C-alpha positions in Angstrom: -6.5 -6.3 75.0 -6.2 -7.7 71.4 -3.2 -7.1 69.2 -5.2 -4.6 67.1 -6.4 -2.7 70.2 -2.8 -2.5 71.4 -1.7 -1.2 68.0 -4.3 1.6 68.1 -3.3 2.6 71.7 0.3 2.8 70.6 -0.6 4.8 67.5 -2.6 7.3 69.6 0.3 7.8 72.0 2.7 8.2 69.0 0.4 10.7 67.3 -0.1 12.7 70.5 3.6 12.9 71.1 4.6 13.9 67.5 1.7 15.7 66.0 0.1 19.0 66.7 -3.6 18.9 65.8 -5.4 20.0 63.7 -3.1 18.8 60.9 -3.2 17.3 57.4 -2.8 13.5 57.8 -1.7 11.1 55.1 -3.5 7.8 54.9 -2.2 5.0 52.6 -4.3 2.0 51.6 -4.0 -0.7 49.1 -7.1 -2.4 47.7 -7.9 -5.0 45.1 -8.6 -3.3 41.7 -11.3 -5.8 40.6 -14.0 -4.8 43.2 -15.7 -1.8 44.6 -13.1 -1.2 47.4 -11.6 2.0 45.8 -15.0 3.6 45.8 -15.7 2.5 49.4 -12.5 4.1 50.6 -13.2 7.3 48.8 -16.7 7.3 50.4 -15.2 7.2 53.9 -13.6 10.5 53.3 -16.3 12.2 51.1 -17.3 14.7 53.8 -13.8 15.7 54.7 -12.6 17.5 51.5 -9.9 14.9 51.1 -7.3 14.9 48.4 -7.1 11.4 46.9 -4.5 10.0 44.6 -5.1 6.5 43.2 -2.4 4.6 41.5 -2.8 1.2 39.8 -0.2 -1.5 40.4 1.9 -2.6 37.4 -0.1 -5.8 37.2 -3.4 -4.0 37.5 -4.5 -6.2 40.4 -4.3 -3.5 43.1 -4.9 0.2 43.6 -2.8 2.3 46.0 -4.7 5.2 47.6 -3.0 8.1 49.2 -5.4 10.3 51.0 -4.5 13.7 52.5 -7.1 15.0 54.9 -7.3 17.5 57.7 -7.8 15.7 61.1 -8.6 17.4 64.4 -7.3 14.7 66.8 -5.5 11.4 67.1 -8.8 9.8 68.0 -10.3 11.0 64.7 -7.3 9.6 62.8 -7.9 6.2 64.5 -11.7 6.3 63.8 -11.0 6.4 60.0 -8.6 3.5 60.3 -11.3 1.5 62.1 -13.9 2.4 59.5 -11.5 1.3 56.7 -11.0 -2.1 58.4 -14.5 -3.1 57.3 -13.6 -2.9 53.6 -12.8 -6.3 52.2 -9.2 -6.9 51.2 -7.9 -3.5 52.3 -4.3 -3.1 53.5 -3.5 -0.1 55.7 0.1 1.2 55.5 
């Protein structure tokens, strides 16, 4: 099992132990401001009626994205983290 797979297994266990689904889940991502990554992240959640707050860093090099969205299970939460991994330069918090 890779380190990333182990992280997701641990996250699923933690979510199942502490969260009653369905629930509103908060994702936090940081992306470079000079590319299309902000749009790509928003596209991931376009069919979920997500509430997105985008905040530029002081230097303007990065954008912080806070996304509140209703999730039905821990596996659904993980699926969106895995989709986000494909976006260049993204940092998941």
